[in-house]
N, CA and C atoms as an extended XYZ file, in Angstrom:
477
Properties=species:S:1:pos:R:3:atomname:S:1:resname:S:1:resid:I:1 pbc="F F F"
N        29.034      -39.314       13.439 N   UNK     1
C        28.019      -40.332       13.339 CA  UNK     1
C        26.616      -39.720       13.476 C   UNK     1
N        26.434      -38.764       14.408 N   UNK     2
C        25.135      -38.136       14.608 CA  UNK     2
C        24.713      -37.371       13.353 C   UNK     2
N        25.652      -36.721       12.713 N   UNK     3
C        25.348      -35.970       11.501 CA  UNK     3
C        24.883      -36.910       10.402 C   UNK     3
N        25.557      -38.068       10.283 N   UNK     4
C        25.195      -39.058        9.271 CA  UNK     4
C        23.755      -39.548        9.482 C   UNK     4
N        23.366      -39.832       10.748 N   UNK     5
C        22.013      -40.279       11.061 CA  UNK     5
C        20.995      -39.173       10.750 C   UNK     5
N        21.358      -37.934       11.064 N   UNK     6
C        20.471      -36.820       10.791 CA  UNK     6
C        20.256      -36.664        9.292 C   UNK     6
N        21.332      -36.724        8.515 N   UNK     7
C        21.217      -36.616        7.065 CA  UNK     7
C        20.397      -37.764        6.489 C   UNK     7
N        20.570      -38.958        7.010 N   UNK     8
C        19.802      -40.108        6.566 CA  UNK     8
C        18.313      -39.908        6.868 C   UNK     8
N        18.001      -39.393        8.044 N   UNK     9
C        16.604      -39.140        8.416 CA  UNK     9
C        15.989      -38.071        7.520 C   UNK     9
N        16.724      -37.013        7.250 N   UNK    10
C        16.226      -35.946        6.374 CA  UNK    10
C        16.032      -36.479        4.964 C   UNK    10
N        16.997      -37.232        4.470 N   UNK    11
C        16.889      -37.803        3.129 CA  UNK    11
C        15.708      -38.740        3.005 C   UNK    11
N        15.453      -39.547        4.011 N   UNK    12
C        14.312      -40.465        3.990 CA  UNK    12
C        13.001      -39.692        3.971 C   UNK    12
N        12.953      -38.627        4.753 N   UNK    13
C        11.742      -37.809        4.787 CA  UNK    13
C        11.484      -37.196        3.417 C   UNK    13
N        12.510      -36.699        2.784 N   UNK    14
C        12.369      -36.100        1.456 CA  UNK    14
C        11.911      -37.140        0.451 C   UNK    14
N        12.514      -38.313        0.472 N   UNK    15
C        12.150      -39.356       -0.474 CA  UNK    15
C        10.731      -39.876       -0.243 C   UNK    15
N        10.300      -39.945        0.986 N   UNK    16
C         8.988      -40.482        1.292 CA  UNK    16
C         7.859      -39.488        1.057 C   UNK    16
N         8.182      -38.216        0.958 N   UNK    17
C         7.114      -37.232        0.781 CA  UNK    17
C         7.454      -36.226       -0.316 C   UNK    17
N         7.682      -36.669       -1.547 N   UNK    18
C         8.049      -35.728       -2.610 CA  UNK    18
C         6.923      -34.756       -2.967 C   UNK    18
N         5.677      -35.200       -2.870 N   UNK    19
C         4.594      -34.289       -3.233 CA  UNK    19
C         4.488      -33.135       -2.246 C   UNK    19
N         4.737      -33.393       -0.974 N   UNK    20
C         4.697      -32.328        0.030 CA  UNK    20
C         5.802      -31.322       -0.251 C   UNK    20
N         6.998      -31.804       -0.534 N   UNK    21
C         8.115      -30.894       -0.794 CA  UNK    21
C         7.906      -30.092       -2.062 C   UNK    21
N         7.357      -30.724       -3.099 N   UNK    22
C         7.093      -29.999       -4.340 CA  UNK    22
C         6.042      -28.920       -4.099 C   UNK    22
N         5.042      -29.236       -3.306 N   UNK    23
C         3.993      -28.288       -2.997 CA  UNK    23
C         4.551      -27.092       -2.222 C   UNK    23
N         5.393      -27.336       -1.261 N   UNK    24
C         6.010      -26.258       -0.483 CA  UNK    24
C         6.854      -25.381       -1.398 C   UNK    24
N         7.593      -25.997       -2.294 N   UNK    25
C         8.429      -25.235       -3.218 CA  UNK    25
C         7.567      -24.343       -4.103 C   UNK    25
N         6.485      -24.886       -4.635 N   UNK    26
C         5.627      -24.102       -5.508 CA  UNK    26
C         4.985      -22.937       -4.761 C   UNK    26
N         4.544      -23.162       -3.542 N   UNK    27
C         3.955      -22.083       -2.760 CA  UNK    27
C         4.981      -20.990       -2.531 C   UNK    27
N         6.190      -21.354       -2.128 N   UNK    28
C         7.225      -20.359       -1.872 CA  UNK    28
C         7.606      -19.613       -3.136 C   UNK    28
N         7.534      -20.266       -4.251 N   UNK    29
C         7.909      -19.657       -5.525 CA  UNK    29
C         6.973      -18.508       -5.901 C   UNK    29
N         5.685      -18.629       -5.583 N   UNK    30
C         4.715      -17.622       -5.997 CA  UNK    30
C         4.087      -16.881       -4.828 C   UNK    30
N         4.673      -17.004       -3.685 N   UNK    31
C         4.039      -16.503       -2.479 CA  UNK    31
C         4.050      -14.984       -2.379 C   UNK    31
N         2.929      -14.425       -2.019 N   UNK    32
C         2.779      -13.009       -1.717 CA  UNK    32
C         2.344      -12.938       -0.266 C   UNK    32
N         3.112      -12.303        0.556 N   UNK    33
C         2.771      -12.222        1.967 CA  UNK    33
C         1.976      -10.944        2.202 C   UNK    33
N         0.841      -11.089        2.848 N   UNK    34
C         0.016       -9.934        3.181 CA  UNK    34
C         0.136       -9.707        4.678 C   UNK    34
N         0.571       -8.532        5.038 N   UNK    35
C         0.748       -8.217        6.446 CA  UNK    35
C        -0.602       -8.209        7.157 C   UNK    35
N        -0.612       -8.398        8.471 N   UNK    36
C        -1.882       -8.351        9.213 CA  UNK    36
C        -2.629       -7.036        9.007 C   UNK    36
N        -1.896       -5.953        8.904 N   UNK    37
C        -2.531       -4.644        8.689 CA  UNK    37
C        -3.268       -4.614        7.344 C   UNK    37
N        -2.618       -5.116        6.282 N   UNK    38
C        -3.246       -5.134        4.973 CA  UNK    38
C        -4.348       -6.181        4.883 C   UNK    38
N        -4.162       -7.320        5.563 N   UNK    39
C        -5.162       -8.380        5.523 CA  UNK    39
C        -6.479       -7.900        6.118 C   UNK    39
N        -6.425       -6.972        7.049 N   UNK    40
C        -7.633       -6.421        7.660 CA  UNK    40
C        -8.405       -5.526        6.689 C   UNK    40
N        -7.801       -5.150        5.596 N   UNK    41
C        -8.432       -4.250        4.629 CA  UNK    41
C        -9.062       -4.979        3.450 C   UNK    41
N        -8.951       -6.301        3.430 N   UNK    42
C        -9.484       -7.075        2.312 CA  UNK    42
C       -10.202       -8.327        2.815 C   UNK    42
N       -11.087       -8.851        1.984 N   UNK    43
C       -11.700      -10.154        2.216 CA  UNK    43
C       -11.253      -11.046        1.071 C   UNK    43
N       -10.623      -12.165        1.395 N   UNK    44
C       -10.144      -13.088        0.379 CA  UNK    44
C       -11.100      -14.266        0.317 C   UNK    44
N       -11.735      -14.428       -0.829 N   UNK    45
C       -12.676      -15.520       -1.051 CA  UNK    45
C       -11.939      -16.625       -1.798 C   UNK    45
N       -11.477      -17.623       -1.065 N   UNK    46
C       -10.714      -18.707       -1.675 CA  UNK    46
C       -11.550      -19.565       -2.618 C   UNK    46
N       -12.866      -19.574       -2.462 N   UNK    47
C       -13.703      -20.380       -3.349 CA  UNK    47
C       -13.811      -19.783       -4.743 C   UNK    47
N       -13.613      -18.481       -4.858 N   UNK    48
C       -13.688      -17.824       -6.169 CA  UNK    48
C       -12.348      -17.237       -6.606 C   UNK    48
N       -11.346      -17.323       -5.737 N   UNK    49
C       -10.033      -16.723       -6.001 CA  UNK    49
C       -10.134      -15.221       -6.236 C   UNK    49
N       -10.988      -14.578       -5.460 N   UNK    50
C       -11.133      -13.134       -5.551 CA  UNK    50
C       -10.753      -12.481       -4.231 C   UNK    50
N       -10.172      -11.313       -4.332 N   UNK    51
C        -9.849      -10.486       -3.176 CA  UNK    51
C       -10.736       -9.247       -3.268 C   UNK    51
N       -11.482       -8.989       -2.215 N   UNK    52
C       -12.420       -7.877       -2.179 CA  UNK    52
C       -11.909       -6.760       -1.281 C   UNK    52
N       -12.091       -5.547       -1.710 N   UNK    53
C       -11.818       -4.386       -0.875 CA  UNK    53
C       -12.729       -4.461        0.350 C   UNK    53
N       -12.163       -4.293        1.536 N   UNK    54
C       -12.970       -4.294        2.752 CA  UNK    54
C       -12.406       -3.309        3.773 C   UNK    54
N       -11.965       -2.162        3.282 N   UNK    55
C       -11.501       -1.107        4.175 CA  UNK    55
C       -12.664       -0.159        4.455 C   UNK    55
N       -12.425        0.873        5.228 N   UNK    56
C       -13.487        1.807        5.609 CA  UNK    56
C       -14.108        2.488        4.384 C   UNK    56
N       -13.345        2.658        3.320 N   UNK    57
C       -13.871        3.319        2.123 CA  UNK    57
C       -14.961        2.498        1.443 C   UNK    57
N       -14.995        1.192        1.676 N   UNK    58
C       -16.039        0.342        1.088 CA  UNK    58
C       -17.412        0.650        1.682 C   UNK    58
N       -17.440        1.381        2.789 N   UNK    59
C       -18.732        1.782        3.355 CA  UNK    59
C       -18.925        3.290        3.383 C   UNK    59
N       -17.956        4.029        2.852 N   UNK    60
C       -18.098        5.484        2.873 CA  UNK    60
C       -18.030        6.147        1.497 C   UNK    60
N       -17.325        5.537        0.558 N   UNK    61
C       -17.133        6.168       -0.757 CA  UNK    61
C       -18.341        5.921       -1.652 C   UNK    61
N       -18.895        6.997       -2.179 N   UNK    62
C       -19.943        6.911       -3.190 CA  UNK    62
C       -19.473        7.673       -4.422 C   UNK    62
N       -19.832        7.152       -5.570 N   UNK    63
C       -19.421        7.749       -6.847 CA  UNK    63
C       -20.531        7.549       -7.861 C   UNK    63
N       -20.480        8.324       -8.957 N   UNK    64
C       -21.314        7.978      -10.090 CA  UNK    64
C       -20.659        6.770      -10.773 C   UNK    64
N       -21.309        6.197      -11.766 N   UNK    65
C       -20.840        4.938      -12.354 CA  UNK    65
C       -19.431        5.057      -12.932 C   UNK    65
N       -19.176        6.060      -13.741 N   UNK    66
C       -17.832        6.223      -14.314 CA  UNK    66
C       -16.815        6.521      -13.218 C   UNK    66
N       -17.213        7.299      -12.220 N   UNK    67
C       -16.338        7.569      -11.087 CA  UNK    67
C       -15.986        6.298      -10.330 C   UNK    67
N       -16.943        5.354      -10.230 N   UNK    68
C       -16.693        4.078       -9.561 CA  UNK    68
C       -15.682        3.242      -10.344 C   UNK    68
N       -15.835        3.216      -11.662 N   UNK    69
C       -14.875        2.488      -12.512 CA  UNK    69
C       -13.483        3.086      -12.350 C   UNK    69
N       -13.397        4.407      -12.408 N   UNK    70
C       -12.105        5.096      -12.267 CA  UNK    70
C       -11.514        4.882      -10.876 C   UNK    70
N       -12.353        4.954       -9.846 N   UNK    71
C       -11.896        4.754       -8.470 CA  UNK    71
C       -11.221        3.390       -8.331 C   UNK    71
N       -11.875        2.346       -8.817 N   UNK    72
C       -11.313        0.996       -8.690 CA  UNK    72
C       -10.038        0.836       -9.511 C   UNK    72
N       -10.018        1.364      -10.715 N   UNK    73
C        -8.819        1.192      -11.548 CA  UNK    73
C        -7.627        1.980      -11.003 C   UNK    73
N        -7.887        2.980      -10.165 N   UNK    74
C        -6.804        3.766       -9.557 CA  UNK    74
C        -6.519        3.378       -8.105 C   UNK    74
N        -7.260        2.406       -7.571 N   UNK    75
C        -7.104        2.014       -6.170 CA  UNK    75
C        -5.781        1.285       -5.944 C   UNK    75
N        -5.101        1.671       -4.891 N   UNK    76
C        -3.916        0.959       -4.417 CA  UNK    76
C        -4.224        0.555       -2.984 C   UNK    76
N        -4.380       -0.759       -2.768 N   UNK    77
C        -4.808       -1.258       -1.471 CA  UNK    77
C        -4.134       -2.593       -1.191 C   UNK    77
N        -3.661       -2.778        0.028 N   UNK    78
C        -3.032       -4.022        0.485 CA  UNK    78
C        -1.842       -4.415       -0.381 C   UNK    78
N        -1.184       -3.425       -0.961 N   UNK    79
C        -0.010       -3.691       -1.781 CA  UNK    79
C        -0.325       -4.039       -3.225 C   UNK    79
N        -1.564       -3.897       -3.642 N   UNK    80
C        -1.965       -4.230       -5.014 CA  UNK    80
C        -2.575       -3.012       -5.695 C   UNK    80
N        -2.403       -2.935       -7.003 N   UNK    81
C        -2.985       -1.825       -7.754 CA  UNK    81
C        -3.724       -2.301       -9.006 C   UNK    81
N        -4.166       -3.560       -9.017 N   UNK    82
C        -4.891       -4.110      -10.168 CA  UNK    82
C        -6.365       -4.362       -9.844 C   UNK    82
N        -6.969       -3.425       -9.152 N   UNK    83
C        -8.366       -3.534       -8.743 CA  UNK    83
C        -9.290       -3.147       -9.888 C   UNK    83
N       -10.516       -3.645       -9.839 N   UNK    84
C       -11.520       -3.309      -10.856 CA  UNK    84
C       -12.904       -3.283      -10.200 C   UNK    84
N       -13.838       -2.642      -10.863 N   UNK    85
C       -15.228       -2.674      -10.424 CA  UNK    85
C       -15.808       -4.026      -10.847 C   UNK    85
N       -16.427       -4.778       -9.929 N   UNK    86
C       -16.925       -6.112      -10.280 CA  UNK    86
C       -18.144       -6.051      -11.201 C   UNK    86
N       -18.313       -7.082      -12.018 N   UNK    87
C       -19.526       -7.150      -12.831 CA  UNK    87
C       -20.708       -7.557      -11.944 C   UNK    87
N       -21.872       -7.472      -12.492 N   UNK    88
C       -23.115       -7.700      -11.745 CA  UNK    88
C       -23.162       -9.084      -11.086 C   UNK    88
N       -22.857      -10.140      -11.831 N   UNK    89
C       -22.939      -11.499      -11.282 CA  UNK    89
C       -21.922      -11.732      -10.173 C   UNK    89
N       -20.721      -11.206      -10.340 N   UNK    90
C       -19.679      -11.356       -9.323 CA  UNK    90
C       -20.090      -10.657       -8.030 C   UNK    90
N       -20.645       -9.471       -8.164 N   UNK    91
C       -21.096       -8.718       -6.992 CA  UNK    91
C       -22.289       -9.403       -6.319 C   UNK    91
N       -23.204       -9.955       -7.108 N   UNK    92
C       -24.343      -10.681       -6.533 CA  UNK    92
C       -23.867      -11.909       -5.751 C   UNK    92
N       -22.841      -12.580       -6.249 N   UNK    93
C       -22.307      -13.760       -5.566 CA  UNK    93
C       -21.690      -13.395       -4.216 C   UNK    93
N       -21.176      -12.179       -4.094 N   UNK    94
C       -20.586      -11.734       -2.829 CA  UNK    94
C       -21.658      -11.576       -1.747 C   UNK    94
N       -22.882      -11.279       -2.140 N   UNK    95
C       -23.946      -11.043       -1.166 CA  UNK    95
C       -24.089      -12.213       -0.182 C   UNK    95
N       -23.985      -13.439       -0.667 N   UNK    96
C       -24.153      -14.607        0.217 CA  UNK    96
C       -23.014      -14.736        1.228 C   UNK    96
N       -21.942      -13.981        1.016 N   UNK    97
C       -20.791      -14.017        1.930 CA  UNK    97
C       -20.638      -12.712        2.695 C   UNK    97
N       -21.680      -11.914        2.705 N   UNK    98
C       -21.580      -10.581        3.311 CA  UNK    98
C       -21.250      -10.622        4.798 C   UNK    98
N       -21.534      -11.730        5.468 N   UNK    99
C       -21.218      -11.822        6.901 CA  UNK    99
C       -19.713      -11.794        7.150 C   UNK    99
N       -18.905      -12.055        6.130 N   UNK   100
C       -17.451      -12.014        6.269 CA  UNK   100
C       -16.892      -10.603        6.104 C   UNK   100
N       -17.710       -9.677        5.625 N   UNK   101
C       -17.248       -8.315        5.373 CA  UNK   101
C       -17.344       -7.481        6.640 C   UNK   101
N       -16.317       -6.687        6.885 N   UNK   102
C       -16.285       -5.830        8.065 CA  UNK   102
C       -16.859       -4.450        7.778 C   UNK   102
N       -16.692       -3.988        6.557 N   UNK   103
C       -17.111       -2.641        6.183 CA  UNK   103
C       -18.176       -2.735        5.093 C   UNK   103
N       -19.419       -2.639        5.521 N   UNK   104
C       -20.534       -2.862        4.608 CA  UNK   104
C       -21.706       -1.969        4.984 C   UNK   104
N       -22.373       -1.454        3.981 N   UNK   105
C       -23.638       -0.758        4.196 CA  UNK   105
C       -24.730       -1.588        3.525 C   UNK   105
N       -25.939       -1.431        3.976 N   UNK   106
C       -27.028       -2.199        3.384 CA  UNK   106
C       -27.678       -1.405        2.252 C   UNK   106
N       -26.853       -0.733        1.479 N   UNK   107
C       -27.317        0.003        0.312 CA  UNK   107
C       -26.855       -0.673       -0.969 C   UNK   107
N       -26.963        0.056       -2.056 N   UNK   108
C       -26.554       -0.460       -3.363 CA  UNK   108
C       -25.076       -0.183       -3.621 C   UNK   108
N       -24.423       -1.148       -4.254 N   UNK   109
C       -23.046       -1.006       -4.736 CA  UNK   109
C       -23.078       -1.104       -6.257 C   UNK   109
N       -22.320       -0.238       -6.909 N   UNK   110
C       -22.236       -0.277       -8.366 CA  UNK   110
C       -21.595       -1.573       -8.852 C   UNK   110
N       -22.057       -2.049       -9.988 N   UNK   111
C       -21.356       -3.091      -10.736 CA  UNK   111
C       -20.828       -2.441      -12.010 C   UNK   111
N       -19.956       -3.129      -12.702 N   UNK   112
C       -19.432       -2.595      -13.963 CA  UNK   112
C       -20.361       -2.892      -15.137 C   UNK   112
N       -21.474       -3.566      -14.879 N   UNK   113
C       -22.384       -4.003      -15.945 CA  UNK   113
C       -23.378       -2.906      -16.324 C   UNK   113
N       -23.285       -2.415      -17.549 N   UNK   114
C       -24.257       -1.424      -17.993 CA  UNK   114
C       -25.584       -2.105      -18.351 C   UNK   114
N       -26.654       -1.357      -18.331 N   UNK   115
C       -27.940       -1.864      -18.777 CA  UNK   115
C       -27.915       -1.872      -20.300 C   UNK   115
N       -28.108       -3.027      -20.899 N   UNK   116
C       -27.984       -3.175      -22.353 CA  UNK   116
C       -29.012       -2.329      -23.094 C   UNK   116
N       -30.220       -2.261      -22.580 N   UNK   117
C       -31.291       -1.547      -23.288 CA  UNK   117
C       -31.250       -0.025      -23.122 C   UNK   117
N       -30.391        0.466      -22.232 N   UNK   118
C       -30.319        1.913      -21.993 CA  UNK   118
C       -28.905        2.255      -21.542 C   UNK   118
N       -28.119        2.838      -22.422 N   UNK   119
C       -26.706        3.104      -22.130 CA  UNK   119
C       -26.495        4.157      -21.044 C   UNK   119
N       -27.549        4.829      -20.606 N   UNK   120
C       -27.405        5.827      -19.547 CA  UNK   120
C       -27.593        5.210      -18.157 C   UNK   120
N       -27.793        3.883      -18.102 N   UNK   121
C       -28.035        3.207      -16.824 CA  UNK   121
C       -27.069        2.027      -16.651 C   UNK   121
N       -26.868        1.653      -15.374 N   UNK   122
C       -26.009        0.502      -15.058 CA  UNK   122
C       -26.595       -0.227      -13.857 C   UNK   122
N       -26.154       -1.479      -13.661 N   UNK   123
C       -26.663       -2.322      -12.594 CA  UNK   123
C       -25.929       -2.088      -11.277 C   UNK   123
N       -26.687       -2.181      -10.212 N   UNK   124
C       -26.142       -2.179       -8.871 CA  UNK   124
C       -26.719       -3.360       -8.110 C   UNK   124
N       -26.097       -3.715       -7.001 N   UNK   125
C       -26.572       -4.820       -6.175 CA  UNK   125
C       -26.806       -4.300       -4.767 C   UNK   125
N       -27.976       -4.638       -4.233 N   UNK   126
C       -28.340       -4.228       -2.881 CA  UNK   126
C       -27.754       -5.199       -1.866 C   UNK   126
N       -27.091       -4.675       -0.865 N   UNK   127
C       -26.586       -5.521        0.213 CA  UNK   127
C       -27.528       -5.489        1.418 C   UNK   127
N       -28.756       -5.071        1.154 N   UNK   128
C       -29.813       -5.198        2.147 CA  UNK   128
C       -30.582       -6.502        1.909 C   UNK   128
N       -30.961       -6.725        0.635 N   UNK   129
C       -31.728       -7.924        0.296 CA  UNK   129
C       -31.063       -8.808       -0.741 C   UNK   129
N       -30.010       -8.351       -1.360 N   UNK   130
C       -29.296       -9.169       -2.339 CA  UNK   130
C       -29.789       -9.034       -3.756 C   UNK   130
N       -30.822       -8.248       -3.953 N   UNK   131
C       -31.342       -8.069       -5.304 CA  UNK   131
C       -30.513       -7.075       -6.092 C   UNK   131
N       -30.760       -7.041       -7.382 N   UNK   132
C       -30.082       -6.070       -8.227 CA  UNK   132
C       -31.113       -5.164       -8.887 C   UNK   132
N       -30.666       -4.001       -9.274 N   UNK   133
C       -31.532       -3.030       -9.930 CA  UNK   133
C       -30.621       -2.097      -10.721 C   UNK   133
N       -31.197       -1.403      -11.652 N   UNK   134
C       -30.398       -0.457      -12.429 CA  UNK   134
C       -30.750        0.963      -12.019 C   UNK   134
N       -29.790        1.843      -12.274 N   UNK   135
C       -29.948        3.243      -11.930 CA  UNK   135
C       -29.225        4.062      -12.985 C   UNK   135
N       -29.533        5.344      -13.018 N   UNK   136
C       -28.829        6.233      -13.926 CA  UNK   136
C       -27.351        6.294      -13.560 C   UNK   136
N       -26.493        6.286      -14.555 N   UNK   137
C       -25.047        6.289      -14.312 CA  UNK   137
C       -24.578        7.556      -13.607 C   UNK   137
N       -25.381        8.592      -13.639 N   UNK   138
C       -24.988        9.836      -12.969 CA  UNK   138
C       -25.313        9.811      -11.476 C   UNK   138
N       -26.069        8.816      -11.027 N   UNK   139
C       -26.423        8.696       -9.616 CA  UNK   139
C       -25.216        8.314       -8.766 C   UNK   139
N       -25.301        8.617       -7.487 N   UNK   140
C       -24.205        8.327       -6.562 CA  UNK   140
C       -24.526        7.066       -5.762 C   UNK   140
N       -23.639        6.071       -5.857 N   UNK   141
C       -23.843        4.771       -5.214 CA  UNK   141
C       -22.520        4.305       -4.623 C   UNK   141
N       -22.580        3.385       -3.665 N   UNK   142
C       -21.378        2.869       -3.011 CA  UNK   142
C       -20.512        2.080       -3.988 C   UNK   142
N       -19.222        1.973       -3.621 N   UNK   143
C       -18.239        1.296       -4.481 CA  UNK   143
C       -17.475        0.265       -3.649 C   UNK   143
N       -17.343       -0.942       -4.177 N   UNK   144
C       -16.505       -1.996       -3.578 CA  UNK   144
C       -15.747       -2.647       -4.729 C   UNK   144
N       -14.430       -2.608       -4.649 N   UNK   145
C       -13.579       -3.105       -5.734 CA  UNK   145
C       -13.147       -4.550       -5.491 C   UNK   145
N       -12.718       -5.203       -6.542 N   UNK   146
C       -12.318       -6.603       -6.493 CA  UNK   146
C       -11.073       -6.795       -7.351 C   UNK   146
N       -10.324       -7.851       -7.048 N   UNK   147
C        -9.181       -8.219       -7.884 CA  UNK   147
C        -9.050       -9.734       -7.873 C   UNK   147
N        -8.383      -10.243       -8.889 N   UNK   148
C        -8.131      -11.673       -9.002 CA  UNK   148
C        -6.987      -12.020       -8.061 C   UNK   148
N        -7.145      -13.065       -7.261 N   UNK   149
C        -6.078      -13.444       -6.326 CA  UNK   149
C        -5.609      -14.879       -6.543 C   UNK   149
N        -5.885      -15.473       -7.691 N   UNK   150
C        -5.566      -16.892       -7.888 CA  UNK   150
C        -4.070      -17.168       -7.955 C   UNK   150
N        -3.264      -16.179       -8.194 N   UNK   151
C        -1.824      -16.411       -8.312 CA  UNK   151
C        -1.043      -16.107       -7.047 C   UNK   151
N        -1.732      -15.922       -5.951 N   UNK   152
C        -1.005      -15.644       -4.704 CA  UNK   152
C        -1.466      -16.571       -3.604 C   UNK   152
N        -0.616      -16.747       -2.660 N   UNK   153
C        -0.952      -17.427       -1.419 CA  UNK   153
C        -0.854      -16.352       -0.346 C   UNK   153
N        -1.734      -16.379        0.615 N   UNK   154
C        -1.694      -15.363        1.663 CA  UNK   154
C        -1.356      -16.002        2.995 C   UNK   154
N        -0.555      -15.325        3.737 N   UNK   155
C        -0.161      -15.778        5.059 CA  UNK   155
C        -0.302      -14.633        6.036 C   UNK   155
N        -0.772      -14.907        7.210 N   UNK   156
C        -0.745      -13.924        8.282 CA  UNK   156
C         0.644      -13.986        8.887 C   UNK   156
N         1.257      -12.863        9.038 N   UNK   157
C         2.599      -12.819        9.605 CA  UNK   157
C         2.529      -13.040       11.103 C   UNK   157
N         3.434      -13.831       11.619 N   UNK   158
C         3.510      -14.068       13.055 CA  UNK   158
C         4.234      -12.910       13.717 C   UNK   158
N         3.769      -12.485       14.866 N   UNK   159
C         4.448      -11.403       15.610 CA  UNK   159
C         5.523      -11.975       16.485 C   UNK   159
């Protein structure tokens, strides 16, 4: 009899909340779990569905422009290997959220956006004032990579 009542209660809950159950199923279907160790190495911006590199290398690695592009395309971080150098507008948008970043310098970070009028130059964004400026592609500037995170859900693992 107790089992019958329990099954009836479970069935009623399922019938009364189908959208909740469908939502849970969909999350579990596409879920990517990021361990606490890996979560500390990235900043996830849910408003833009972007995951930003935020390990110690984001404040120590400097490269020329092509080196920055290559660095990001070869980066393996937090279990992902589909990183890229952000374009100018995407990087500028990150400036307003810089307080969430753990590893940051107040210098320029390369963007993937070349200067249209001069192919030997590319845009960078200052994390001191938020402005952008261009520099010669052979110059050495900081690198912060980004990836699309819209297809994953992140969870902190419980200890």
